[in-house]
N, C-alpha and C positions, 0 to 999 in steps of 0.2 A: 770613686770611693763608695764604700758601702756602710750603712749603719750597722750591718751585721758584725762589723769589727768592733762595735762597742763605742764608737766615737760619738761625742756630743755634737749637736748641730754646729756649734762654733768651731770645734776641732776639725770637723769634716770640711768646713769651708777653708780654714787655714791650710789644711793639707792640700786642697786643690789649688789655692793661691800659690803655694810654694812651688808647684809644678808648672805654673803658667809663665809664658814669656810675652812681654808686651803690655802687661797690665799697667794702667795709669792710676797711680795713687796721688790724689790731690784732694785737699779739703778747702772749705771756705767758699765764699761767693754764693752764687745761685745754684743750689744743689738739686739734682733730679734723681729719683730712684727709677732706674731703667729695668722694668720687669718683663721677664719672659715667662708666660704661663704654662710652661712645661719644664721638666727637670733639666738640670745643668747640661747633661750630655747631649740633649737635643738643642737647647738654646744656644750653646756655644758652637753648634754646627750651622747656625743661621748667619749668613753673610750680611743680610740686612740689619740684624740686631747689632752685630759687631761694627758695621759702618756707622750707624747712628751713635753708638758709644763713642767712636773716635770723633765724629763731627761735633758732638756737644762739647767735647774738650777743646776743640779748636777755637772756641770763643773765649777770650780772656775773661776770667771771673765766673766761668760757668763749669760745673762738674757733673759727671754722671757716675752713679754707683749702681752696680748690677745686683739684681735679685732674681731668683728662680723658684718655681714650684718645687718643694722638696721631693726627693725620690719616694719617700714614704710619708704621705700627708698625715695619716692617722698617728704615726709615731711622733711626728713633729708636733702635732696638736697636743698630744699627751704630755710632751715635754714642757708645755705652757710657755714656749718661747715665741714672742711675736716674730713674724717673718722679717728678716733683716737683710741688709745689703752686704755684699762681699767685701768691697773696698773699705768700708767704714764700720762694719758690724753695727749698723744703726737701724732701728726699726723703720720699715718703709712708711709707716704711718706718721713718722716725725718729719717727713720731707714735705715741702710745699707742693711739689708736683710729682706724680707717678706717671711715667710714660710707658705704655704697654705695646709690645709688638705681637700681633695675633696672625698666625699663618693660615689657619684653616678652622672650620666650623667647630670641631670637637674641642678646640682649645678654649672656647668660651667658658666651659666648665672650669678650666684651670684659672681663668680670671676670677671667677667667683670664689674658688677655693683659696686663692692667694689673698684676696681682699679679706676674707673671713679670718685667715690665719694672722692677718695684720691687725685685726680688731676694727676693720673699716666696714661699715654697712655696704653690702654689695650693690644695692640699688642707689642710683644717684639721687633719687627723690628723698631718700632717707638720710642724706648727708647734709652737713651745714658748713659754715665758714671755718670751723676748726679742723675739718678733714682736708686731706690733700686734693688738689685738682687732678682729675684722672683724664689723661690724654692718650688716645689710642691711634694706632696705625698698623701697617703691615700688609702682607699679600691678600688677606681677606677683603680688604677694601676695594680690590679690583672686581670683586664679584658682588657680594651682598653682606654689608656689615650691620644690617638692621637688627638681627638677633642680639648683637653686641650692644646696641644702643641703650638699653635700660641701665647699664652698669658703668657708663662713662659720661664725662661731661662734654667731650668733643672728640671727633675723629678726623684725622688728616687722611684724605682720600688719595690713593695712588703713591707715587714716589715722593719721599719726604726729604730728600737731600736739600732742596731749596726752601721747604716750608717749615722745617723743624725749628730753626732759630726765630723766624718771624712769629711763629706761634708762641714760643716760649717768651719772646720779648713782650708780647701783649699780656700773657698770663702774669709774668713777674711785675709788670708795670701797673697792674690793675689793683685797685683797693678792695675789690670784692669779686666773688665768683660771677655775679651778674655782669659786672663791668668787663671782666675777661671774656665772657661769652659774647657780649656786645661788640667788642673790638674784633674778635675772631670772625664773627659773622659779617662785619663791615669790611674788613681788610683782606681776608683770605678766601678767595673763590672756592678753594678745595676743602675748606673746613666745614664738616658736617656737625651741626649742633642739634642733637636729638630733641631737646626740649623746645626748640624753635622751629626746626625744619620738618618735624613729623617724619614722613617717609619720603620726602622729596630730596633725592640724591643730588649733591653737588658734583662738579666735574672731578675726574681722575687726573691728578697732577702728573706732569711730565717734567723731570729734572733737566736742567741744562747739561748737555754732554760734557761741558768743561769740568763739571764736578764728578765725572765718572772716569774710569770704572770703579765699582765698589771692590774692596779687598779687605782681608782679615787684619785685625789689630792684634789679637791675642792668639798664640798657639798653646795648645794644651793636649796632654795625652788622654784626658778624661772626657773624650767625646766620641761620637759615632765615627768621626773622621779624624782619627788620632794623629795629632801633630801635623795636620795638613793646612797649608796656607791656601786660602781660597781667593780667587779673583775671577772677575767676569771679562771675557774677551768680547762679549756682545751683550746687549740687553734687548728683551722682547723677541718677537718672532714674526717672520714674513709669511708664514704658512697660514692656511685657513681651516685647520681641523675644527670641525663643527662643535666638538665637545669642550674645547680648551678656552679657559679664561684669557690666556696670554696669546691668543691668535692675532693675526695681523691688524684687526680692527681696533685693538687695544694699544694705546700709546704709540701710534704711528708705525707699527711694524718693528723690524729689527734695526738696532743701531750698533754698528761695528766700531771697535776701537783699534787703533793701530797696534800691531804686535810689538813695536818698539816701546810704546807706552806701557803695555802690559808687562813686558819683560823688565822694564826699569823699576817697577813697583814690587817685584819679587825680592825679598831680602836674601842676603847671602846665606843666612843660617837656615833657610827653609830647605828641608830635605825631601818633603812631599808637597806637591802642588796640585790643587784641584781647580779645574776650569769649570765655572758655574754659569748657567744661563739656560734660557728656554730653548735655545737652538745653537749651542756651541759649535756643533759640527758643520753648521751652515756658514761659519766665518770663512771667507774666501782664502785666508792664509792659515787655516787651522793646522795643516800638516807642518808648515814651517814653524809655527808657534810650538807645537808639541815637540818637534825635533830640537828646537833651541833649548827648551826646558830640560829635556832628557840629556842633551849634551852638557848641561851644567852638572850632571850627576844626580838629578832629582828623580824621584818616583813621580808618576803622573796619574791623575784621575780626572775623568770627565763626566759631566751629567748629560743626559739626553742625547745619546748617540743616535743619529738618524741612519737607518740601514742604507738608504740610497746615496749617502755621502761616504760610505766606506770604500776604500781602495787599498791597494797593496802598500803604498807609501805610508798612508795614515795608520793602518793597522800594524805595520811593522814598527812604527814609532811608539805606538801604544804598548806593544809587547816589550820593546826595549826599555820602556819606562816602568816596567814592573807589573803591568796589568796581567792578570791570569784568567779573568772572566770577561768576555766581551758581552756587554749588555746593550740591547736595543729594544725596540717595541714594534708591534704590528697593530695593537689596540683592538682590532676587530677579529672575531673568530673565523670569519670567512672573507673571501675577496669581495663578495657582495656588500658585506657590512663595512669593509674598509672603504669601498667606493662611496657608500652612503654617508660616512662621517668625514669624507674628504681627506682620508689618510692615504697618501699616495705611495703605498708600498705594495707592489705586486709580488707574487710568489717567487718570481725569478730573482728579485732583489733580496729576499730573505734567504733563498738558497745560496746566493752568492755570499751573503754575510756568514752563513754557516761554513762555507768552504774557506773563506778567509780565516775564520776562527780556527779551523783545523790546520790550515797551511802554516800559520804562524805560531803554532804550539800553545794556544790557549787551552786551559783545562776544560772549559765548557762555554757554551753560549747561553745567555739568559734572555728570555723574551717576555716583555710585559704585554698584557692585553686586558681587555675588559669583557666581562660577561654581563648580559642583560641589556644590551643596546636595543634601541627601538627596532621593532619588526624581527628581532632575533628568534630563530626557531631551533629545534633540535637538529635539523639538517645542517645548520651552521656549526653546531657543536661537533657533529659527525665529520664535517670538513676539517675542523680544527684538529680533531684526533688523528685523522689520516695524515694531515700535513705535518703535525708534530712528530709522528712516528717516522715520516720521511726525513725530516731534519735530524732526528735522533740517530739515524743511520750514518749521517755525515760526521756529527760531533755530539758529545754528551750535551743534553739540552735540559734547561730548567725553565718552567713557565711560572711567571708571577702574575696571579689573577686578581683583579680588583673588580667588584661589582660596579657597574656604571651608575654614577651619581650626577644628575643634571645640575648644572650651575647657572646662576643668573648671569646675564650679560654675555650669553653665548647663543648661537642659533638653536641649540637643543634645550634652551631654557623652557621649563614647563613640562618636559617629558616625564611621564610617570615612572616611578621606580618599578622594576620588573617584578618585585615581590620576593620576600625572604624565601618562601617555599620554592618558588621557581628557580631562583639562583642556586639554592642548595641542591635541588634536583639535577640541574645541569652540571654542577660541580661533581656530583656522584657519577653522572654519565661520563664525564671527562676522565675521572679517576679510573673507572671501570675500563674505558676504552684504551687508556694509555698502558694499563697492565703493569705499572711500575717501571716501564721502560724510559719514562721521562719524569724528572723530578717536578713536583707540583706544590706550589705554595700559594695560599690565597688569603685575602683579607676577609674578615667576618662579614657575612651577609647581613647579620643583625645590626652591627654597628654602622655598616654602610647605609642601612635604612635610616638610622638616627641622623647620620650626616646629611642624608637627602632631605629629611624633614627640616633641618636647620637651614640648609642651603637654599631651599625654596621658600623659607618662611619669612616672618617679619618680627616685629617687636613682641607679639604674643608668644612666638616660639622662644624668645629670650626668657620670658617669665617661666615657660615650661622647663627650660634648662635649669633655672634656679630651683624650681619645685623638685626636679629629679635629683639634683645634687643634695638638697636638704633631706630627701628621703633616703639617700645612701649612694646614689649614682650607678646602680645596676642597670642592665638593659631593660628589665621590667619596669624600673622606676621611670626611665625615659619614655618607654612605650606608653605607660599609663598616663604620664603627664601630657604627652601629645594627643592621646586619645580623648583626654578631657577638654581639649580646646574646642571652641564652637566650630562646627563644620562650615559655617558661612562667614568665617572671619575674613577680614580684608586681605586681599592679595594685591600687591603693588605691581605696576607695569614698569619694566626696565626702560629707561630712556637711554638711547644709544649715545656714544661719546660725542658725536658732532652736534648733538642737540643740547649739550649740558651747560656750556659756558653761559649763554644768555640767560637760561633759566636760573642758574646759580646766582647770578647778579640780581635777578628779580627776587629770588628767595632771600638773599641777604638784606635787601631793602625791607622786605616784609618782616624779617626777623627783628630789625631795629624798631619797627613799629610795635611789634609784640612786646619787646622789652620795655619800650617807653611806656606802653599802656600798663605794664605790670608794676 
C-alpha cells in the first residue's frame, strides 16, 4: 500500500489487514505492542517477528498487536497520529510493554523514530513509570546490541522462543520498572539489563528444539516475499566462515529438523513456500524436502544456497518449483580471499553452479560477494573480473556486491573498514573491467561505513545514532555524529559463548546488589 494513493494511516492499515490471512484478532488480558522498526513490507518478511507474534498468543490471557515504522516517517509525523498497532488501532504508547525485534545495526534508527512517533522519550533514562516497558531482542543480539542499549529497558539475547514468556511473566507481575529489572536480572541468564550490566554481555540463549522450527503465522501480498509461507528446515550453521555471526561457534552449529515435521506445518492454502535458514542447503534431505513441496503444486524459494551443495536433482527441483534465478555466494573476490575467510568455494564449484544454472533453464545466476576484505588488493579485483567474465560466457551473470563490515563475535571482529574511497575505487575498477557484460548491483559504501561504526561500537555509538536521527538522518549527519565521539572511548572485548554462562550468573548477582543499593 502507498500513501501516494491518498490513504490515511488508518485506512492504509485496514487495507493491509483485509489482505492478510492468519491474523490473530484478540483483545483483553496482558497486551503487548510488538514493534518492528522497519516498514511493514520488511517486517512481515521476518520469520522471527512472526514467530514471536504467534508464541505470545499461545499463552492464555496474553495478546500481541503489531506495529511497524511507517513507509513515510515524515508524512506520518505531519499527520500528528501517534504510532498505533494494526490489530487494535491503539497507540503503542498506551501498552504496558513494547517488544521490539531488531535485525541489524541500521534498524536502531528505526527504533528511535518509532518511539518518537509514539510520543515516548527514546532514551530509557528519560522515561518513568507511566511509559511502557521496552523489551528488545532479535538477530542483532547474536553480535553486538550495545548501541541499542540506551533506548531499551532489557534485551533478550539470542533465541527467544523459551525466554519471551518468562520475561513477560516477570514484567507483568512487577509493581514497578525497578522490580521488573530486578526479577529479569535474577531469573533469566540471557536477559541483558543495560542500566545494571553496563557492557557485560550475558549468554546467547538457545531454544529447545521441541519448540522449533519457526514458521509463518500470517500470509500477505504486501511484503518482499509476496504470499510466501516461511519455515526453517534447520537453524544455525556448521560451517566456520570467519566473517559470519551465525558460524558454527554460535548456538552449537546447525540443528536439523525432520522433513516430515517441516511438511506437516505447511498449510494447504500455501501456494508459495520459502525455506529459511543460515544453511538450508546443508540439510541432508534438502532435495527430498524441495521435491515434496513442489509435488504439492507449490512454488519454492530458498535462502543461502551453497554452491558446493548444488547437484542435478536439487537444481531440477528448484527449477520445477518456479525459481528462475539461481542465487549463491562466493563472498571473496579471489580464491586467496575465499581461503582466508574459510569460505570453501573453489572456482570449479562455482563453474559447476553456472553450468547447472544453464542446463536447467534458469534465466541467470546471481552471485553475492564482498569487497574490502582484509588484505584485499586490486589484483584480487582483477581476478574477480576475469572469473566473472568466464562465468558470464556460460550463463547470464549478476553480481551482488556488499562492502565487508566486521561484526562482533566473529574471528574478524576488530578488522578495520577498508574505507569509503577504497571501496568506491574498487567498484569503479570492477564496472570498468566487466564492460557491461555482467550485471552489477552494490550496497552503498557510505552506509556500510555507518553500519561498521555501529557494529564495532558501544553505548556511545547509540547516542551518536540518536544525534544523527535528530539532525535529519542523512549520511553526513551520521558521519559528523561519529566523528564527534572521543577517539579514546571504551571498546569492549567480546566474551566467547563458552565463557558466558558463569559470568552471566555472576553479573546477575551483582545486578541485584546494585538495585538493592539504589
